N, C-alpha and C positions, 0 to 999 in steps of 0.2 A: 791650281788652275790647269796644270799639265795633266792631272788625273781625270778631269771632267769628261773628255771624249771617251776615255776607257770605261768610266762608270756608266755613261750613256749607252754605250754599246752593250755593256753587260745587262742593263735593264731591258734593252730591246730584245736581246737574245732570250732573256727570261720570259718576256711576254710572248715571243714567238713559240717557245716551247709549250707554254700554257695553251695558246691558241691551237697548236698542233694536236695536243692531247684532247682538248675540248672537241676539235673536229673529229678525231678518232672516236670519241665517246658518242658524239652525235650520229656518226655513220653506223656505229654498232647498234645504237638505239633504233635508228630507222630500219636497219636490216632486221633486227629482232621483231619490230612491229610488223614489217611487211611480210616476213616469211614465217614467223611463229605466232603472232598475235592478230593476224589479219581477220580471221574468222570471228574472234571475240569482238573486235571493234565494228565489224560489219553488222554483227548482231545488235550491238549497242546503238548503232546508227538506225537500224530498222526499228528498234524499240522507240527511239526518239522521233522518228519521222513517219512511221506507219500509223495510220488511223484505221482501227478495226471497227466495223459496223456490223451489228447483228440484225437479222431479219425478224419477221413477226414470230409470235409463239408457234412452235412446231406442233404438229398433231399430237394429241395425247395418246398414251398407250390404251390398248383395247382391254375390255374386261369380259371374262368368260365365266361360265358356271363350272361345276366340278366335272361335267361331262363334255366340256369344251364347246358348249353352245355359246355363241357370241351374244353377249348382253348389251354391250355399249361399244359403239364405233364412232368414227368421225366422218362428217360430210363437209366438203368444201363449200364455202358460202362467199359470194362476191359482195363486197362492201364499198359503199361510197362514204368517205369520211372527210372531216375538216380539222386541220391543225393550224391554229392561228400563227401567222408568220410574225417575225419581230417588226415592230414599228408600224403595224397596220392600225389605222385609225378607226374609230367607230363609224364614221361616214363611209369609209372604204368597205367595211363589213356590211353595212346596209346596202351599198351598191352591189356587192357580191350576191347578197341574198336575193335582191330583185333580179339580177342577171341569171343566176342558176335556176330560179323558179320556172324559167322558160323551158328547161331541159330535164326536169325532174317531176315524175308523178309520185305524189305522196297523198296520204289521207289527211288533207288539210283541216278536216272537221275535228281533229284531235286537239286543236289549239283551244286554250281556255281564255276567258275574258281577261284574266290577270296578265297573260302573255301578250294579248292585244294591247292592253293598257301600257304595259312596259315598252312595247314597240312604239306606241303613240308618244310616250314620254321622250323617247330617244329622238324621234322625228321632230317633235314640237317642244323642245326644251324651254325656249324662251316663253312661249305661250303658257306652258305648265308652271313656270316660275311665278306667273301672275296669279296662280291659284293659291299661293301662300300669302298670308296676311303679313303686314309689317310687324305685328306683335309676335308672330311665329318666327320671323327672321331674327328678331331681337332675342327671342328665347334660344335660337340656335347659336347666336354670338355668345350668350351667357352660358352655353352648354346645358341649358335646361331641356333642350331637344338635341337629338343626334341627326346626322345626315340621313341615316336610315329612316328616322321618324319623318323627316321632311319629304323623303322620296315616297314613303307610304301615304302621306297626306296628299301628295300630288296625284298618285295613282287612284286613291279613293275619290278624288274630285274630278276625275275624267269621266264624263257622262256618256250615256248611250248615244246622245246626239253627236258628241265628238267622234265616236267610233263609227257613226253612220256614214261618215265621209269615206271610209275605207272601201275600196273596190276589191274584187276577187284577187287581183294581182297583189294588192297590199296585204291581204290576209295570207296569201301564200308566202310572201317575203317575210312576214311577221313570224310565221311558223318556222321557216328555215333559219331566220335569225335566232330564234329561241333555241333551236337544235344546235346551232353553232356555238352557243354560249352556256349550255347546260353542263352540269357535272363539274368535275375537278379541272382546274386550269391546266394541269400538266397532261391530261389525257386526250387522246384522239376523240373527237366528237363524232359519233356515228350519226350520219344523216339518213342513210337508208341501208338496211341489211336484209330486208325481206322483200322478195319479189323484184330484185334489181334486174332490169331487162338487159339484153345484149347491147341494145343501142345506147342505153344510159351508161353502161360500163365502158363501152368503147369511147363514147364522147368524153367522159371525165378522165379516162386514161390518156387519150391523145391530146387533151388540152390542159393538162394540169399545170403547164408552165404559165398560162395566162389566167388561171383560175385562183392563183394566190392562196393556197392552203387547202383547196379541194383536191382530193386524189382518190385512188382506188387501191384496194388490196384484196387478197383472198385470205379469209380467216377460216377457222374450223369450228363447227358446232357438234355437240354430242348428239348422237341419234340412238334411240333406245329400241332395240329389236323386239322386245316383249312389252312394248307400251308402258303402262303404268305399273306393271308387276315388279315389285321390289325397287321401284324407281326412287322412292323416298329414302331408302337406305343406301342406294348407289350414290346419292348426293348430287349437288349442283356445282357448276363451274361458272366463273364470271370474273369481273375486274377485281383487282386487289382492293379490299376494304380500306377506307381512309385511315381507320384507327390502327391498321396493321401494316401500313406502308413502310414504316421505318424498319420493321423486322424483315420484310421481304427484300427491301433494297440492300440491307446488310448481308443478305444471303445471295446476292447477285441477280436479283430479279429487276427487270425494267417495270416502271409503273404502269405501262400499258399491257403487261402480260396477263394472260388468262390463267387463273389458278383454281384449284379445288376449294370450294367454300364450305362444304359440309360432308359429313359421314365418310363413305369410302373414298370419294374423290379427294377429300381433305386429308384423311388419315394416310393415304398412300400417294400424296402429292409428289414426293421425291422420286418415286418409281414411275408414276404416270406422266409427269411432265416430259416433254421432248427436249431435244437439243436444237437450238435455233441455228439457222444457216449463218455462216460467218463470211463477211466480205472485207476486202482490203480496199480502202479509198486511195486511188492513185492520183498523180499530180493534176490530171485533167478533170478531176472530180468524178471520174467514173468508178464504178464498183467492180471489183474482180472477186469472183467466188473463190473462197479458200476452203470451206467445208460445207457440204450439203446439210440441210436440216435432217434430223433423225427423229422418227416417232419415238414416243416414250415407251418404256417397257410394258409388256402385257402382263396382266395378273389373272390368275385363275382362282375363283372363289370356292368355298366349300358348299355353297348353296346349290341345290338341285332346282333349277328354275321351273321344271315341270311339276315337281312336288310343291313348290311355292305357289304356283298357279292353282293347284288343287286345294291347298289349304286356304288360300284367299277366297275361292269360290264356296267352299264349305262354310266358312265363317259368314260370308255374305248371305248365303241361303238361310242360315238359322237366325241371323240377326233380323232379317226381314220378316221371317215367320214370327219371331218372338215379339216384335213390335205390334203384332195384331192380337197378342194374348193379354190377359189381365195382369195388372200389377207391374207392368214393365215401363211405366212412365219415365223413369230416370235412366233406363238402360240406353247406352249410347255407343259402347265399344267392347271389343273382345280382342285378346291377344293369344297367340299360339307360337310355341317355340319347339322345334325338333332338333335335338343334338345327338351326336354320336359319342357314346361312352368310350373311354380309353383314348380318345383323340381330342375331344372338345370341339370338333368341327360342327358348325351350325348348318344344318341341312335345310331348314326353313325357319323364317322369322317373320311372322305376320302380325300386323295390327290393323284392325278395320273399324272405322267409325261410321255410324249411321246418322244421317241428318235429313230433315225434311226440306226439300227444295221445290218451291212452287207447288206446295201441297202434296208432293210425292217423295217418299223416302228414297234416298240414294246412299251408297256406301263409298267411303274414301280411304285411301291408304294412310295409315299413321304408324307404320312399322317402327320408325325410330323412337316412338314414345315407349316402346317396350323396354327401353333402357332408362327412362326418366319418369315413368308414371307408376308410382307405388300404390299398393292397396293392402289392407289388412288381409292376410292369407287364410286365416282360420286353421282348421285341423290338419292341413297338409304338412305343417311343420312339426307334427307330433313325433315324427321319427327322431328329429334332433332333440326334442324335449325328453323323450324316453332315454336317449343316450346320456343326457345329463344325469338322469336318475341312476343309471347303471354305473357311470363313472364315479359318482359321489357316494355310492353305496346306499342311496335313499330307497332303492328298490332292487330286488334280486331277480334274476332270470326265473320266470315261472311263478313269481309271487302272486298270490290272489288277494283281492280286496273286494269290498262291497261297493257297488255303484249306488251311492245315496247322496242326496243333496248335501252340500257343504255349507255351513252357516257360521260366519264370523260375527262377533258381537257388533251391534249397531250397523250391520250391513245386510242387504237382501241375501237370501240364500242363492247358491249357485249350483246348477244341476247339469246333467248331460241332456242331450236332446230327447232321449227316451230312456226308460228304466231298463237296466240290464241285469241287475242282481250281482251275484258273485262272479268274478272274472279274473283271469290272469293277464299278463302283459300282452300276449298275442291277441287275445279277444279284445283287450282294451284298444288296441290299434284297429282291429278288424271292425269293431262296432263304434269306433271313435268316441270312447268314453272320456268326457271332460273330467269327471270326478277322479278317475285314476290319475290324471295329470295334476289335478289340484292337490291331491294327497302327497304326490311325489314332491311338488313344489314347496309345500309346507315343510316337509322333512328337510329338503335342501336348505331352507331358510332357518332351520333349527327350531321349528315349532312342534311341540307335542300337542297335536290337535285334539280338541273335544268340542262337541256341538255347542254353538252360540257363546263361546268363551272369547274374551278379548285376547288378542295375540300381538306379540312384538316380534317382527321378523328381523333376521340378519340381512341388512340391505345389500351385503356382498353377494347374495343369491342372484341378484340381477346381473352382476358381472360374471358369475359362474355360468349362467345361462347364455349370456351374450357372447362370451369367449368361445363357447362350443358352437354357437350359431355362426360366428365369424368364420370358423374353420370350414363351414359348409358354403360360405359365400353370402350368408344372410346378414345384412347390415354393413357390408363392406363392398368395395368395388370388385366386380368380377374380373376386371382388367381385359374385357373384350376389346378387340382391336378397332375401336371407333373413338372419335375424339371427345364424346360427351356421354357420361352416364351418371346416374343418381345413386346416392347411398341409401335411398329410402328414408324412412322416418324412425327415429328412436325416441321413445317416451322419456321424459326427464324425471317425472315424479316416481317415488319408490315406496308405495304403500302395499300392504299385504294383498288386497284384492286385485291390485294391478299386476302383481307377480303371478297370481292365478290366471289372470287374463293373458299375460305374456306366454305362459306355458301352453296355452291352447291357440295361439296365433291371433289374439284379440287386442294386441297392444302396439307393437312395432309394425311397420309396414314395409313391404319389399316390392321391387320391380319384377316383372315377368322374367327378365334375364337372370335375376338373382335366384328366383325360384327354380329356374331351369338348371342353374349351376348346382343348386342344392340337391335336386333329384339325380343329376348326373354324378355327383360325388357319391351318393349312396350306391348307384348302379356301378360305379367304378371302384368299389371296395374301399371307399374312404379317401381316394385321391382327388383333390380339388384341382380340376384342370382349367386352364384359361380357355374360355369359349372364344373361338376365332372364326373369322370369315375368310382370311387369306390362306390359300392352300399351296399355290405355286407361283413362282416368278419366272417369266420367260423374256428373253431378249426380243426386241422388235424385229420384224421381218420386212422384206422389201415387197412382199406380195400379200395376198389375202389369207395366207396360212399363219397359224400361230408360230411364234419364233422358238428358238432353241431354249430348252429348259436350263435355267440358271440356278434355281434353288427350290427345294421342297421344304416347307415350314415344318419345324419339329414340334412334337407334343410338348407343352409346357405345363409341368405339374407345379402348382403354386404352393401347395402344402398337403400334408396327409393328416386326416382327422386323428386327434389324440384319443385313442380308445383301444380296448382289446378287440381282437378279431371276433371273439365269441359274442361280444356285445353288438357289433355291427351286423353280424350274421343274424342275430336275434331280431334286430330291426328289419332286416331284409325279409326274414321269415314272416314277420308281422305284416309287411306290405304285400306279400303274396296272399296272406289270409284275407286281407282287405278285398282283394279281387276275387277270391274263391268263395268265401263264406260271409264276407262283410258287406259294408255299404257301397263297395266299388264294383260289385258284380256286373259284368257286361259293359263297364264303362270303356274298356279298350276293345270291345267287340270280339272279333275272332282272332285277336293277336295271340301268338303262341305263348303260353305260360307267363302271363303278365304279372307285374307287381306295381303297386301304386297307392295313392292316398287321395281321398276326396277332402274338400274343405268348404265350409260355409262360415261366413263371418258377418258380424254387424259392422256397418260402415256409415259414414256421414258425408254429406255433400252440402254445397251452397246452392240451394234450390232456386233462390230468387235473384242471384247475381249481385248481392250487395256486399260481397267480400267476407261474409260470415258463414261458417259451417253451421247449418241449422236444421238439417233434415236427415233422419235415420233411413238407411237403406240396407239391403242385404246383398252380399257379393259371394260369388262362387269361384272355386279354384279346383284344379285337378293336376296332380303330377304322377307320372308313371314311367315304367320302362318294360321292355320285353326283348327276348325271353329272360326270365328271372335268373336262370343258371348261366347264361352267357349273353348279356344284353348287347343289342346292336343299335338300339334307339331309345331315347328318352323323349317324353312329351310333356309339355306344360301348357295348360289352357286356363286363362283367367278371364272372368267376366265381372267387372265391377258394376255395382249398383243394378244387379239383375232383377231385384224385386223391391217393390214399394210396400213395406209392411204396415203402412199407416192407413190402408184403405178399409181394413176390417174384413177383407176377402182372403180366404186361406189359400187361394190358388198360387202355385209357384211354378215357373217355367223350368224345364229340365234342359234348357238350351246348352249349358256348359257341358253336361254329360254327353249330350247327343253330338256336339262338335268333337269332343275327345274321341268318342266311339268311331265316328266316320273318318276322322283323320288317321286314327290308328289302323283301321281297315284299309284305307287308301295306301298307307305306307307299305304294308305287307303285300298288298296287291301289286305295287310297283317294284318291290324288292322281295320277290317270293323265295329267292335262293339266298336267304340271309346266312 
């Protein structure tokens, strides 16, 4: 018992020591936090308490042509919109629609009967319930009908007499109510974006606190300085498509953002989209600007917009003329592509369609279809076919053959378009001998040909041909810098006569851009270049001038054709002969020392729109380049379905050749110092 006070004092002293050191540790920790870690915790606090709000989509980057002519810019557009607030009832929305109709001028005639009936249904729900029979209500309970079915029945039973009670004010409110509820639930509903007056903008801006969801903003629209020229390929912008919203949200987009929807606008979305203004929401619910909005980067295209205009006008001129000629019933479109060898830059890419509108023919831009609209090319591909013969040893440089009809057992004979007699490989290209290619193809397939004898081909011959064609860009994607392009069509059957057709361009089909890559590969000494539209990337500027240069796009060589230089030179020599002594004379007009190849093909269309290919037509193509010894341009012109061979009239339009001639002349007129 005597030791208890001593033990108690020991324990107290022990706890005092622990408390003392704990206090020292606490002081040390506080000192460390205050003096050494304060910035870290201030940053954490800001992250937890700051609310960052972003503004509307920033203006997009501008688009220029290769000579820095501005093609696409932005214009500010005042918008009145509606965003439904939380817990707003249907009746409150109806009251809002009636109220704002007094302050807004709209084209109220745009409303449809369906919209009026839907508004009537909302206003008179009990009355419309009476339009449903007891049996139909029972079917709803049994799930034989859905709520949507019931609503459709109600709307169908709203009569003209019911709607006759609507006054002008009701119709206005109905249209505004429709606009308030159209589209995706998450999106701002644009009520008026065209022709917003200063008075309307001011009223909705100043009274947005009592308009409960109605507000104003300034958005941006694209403006096209050259009208419809090249507009199809420049692409569209708009709201995020519903099916792509998850992808955009994952990449940091807001669902109300404006994005590129097609072609160049979509391909270069990451460059063209701007950086939105950033605001910090402070305690009194005010917004403080943190960062200004920044326009997207500017891009410079390889296109020469003035050359593009000329090409469009030339095609339009000859399309309109051709439609007044015989045998052009099915002619509806033409494509032209001008590329720059050794870079792959596309200088002009035109597609024009002619349609009758109110009894008068008019032309329309379909340039993007040059990437997706294949046709059988005919003899223009004989350069690649000849190279197959050289590579496989099926034909030797300078070898002569007799141009005579080829006949396989149980099949019709196959001939050239005209009798040529004895000819070598150069004349075969110059005069476009089908027979020369037939005999090469049979040798490639392992056939020892004799007239009217049955043959068995090595089907691998198709692969041999196609593999070489692929190296020229025929039957594969060209990898042009646009979001969509077609492979064309590759035939699946492998019969002897089809191989002969293949060798003269009468089996597989190719798009205009594939044919352009093919001739550019020949002009570029066998280098297959990626055709491209983007030339330069520039930073955005704070004024009307183009911004600082950030990047010049490099030439991209996709592959080099597998062949000997002497073989490719021989094909090039044959293409020169086409233009000097063969079927292509004057097709490139006054172009200096041209080389090229003409082509005519049998093609087929669905003439009556029943989904079945049922009518034979004739199509024309031309590919060329100049000057042959140091090419500065390649040209491709294709005119599908240019002739109707079923009329019994022998007349054939020369539209395709005339277009190629005039475009070639125009190019060297615009670029005399090549």
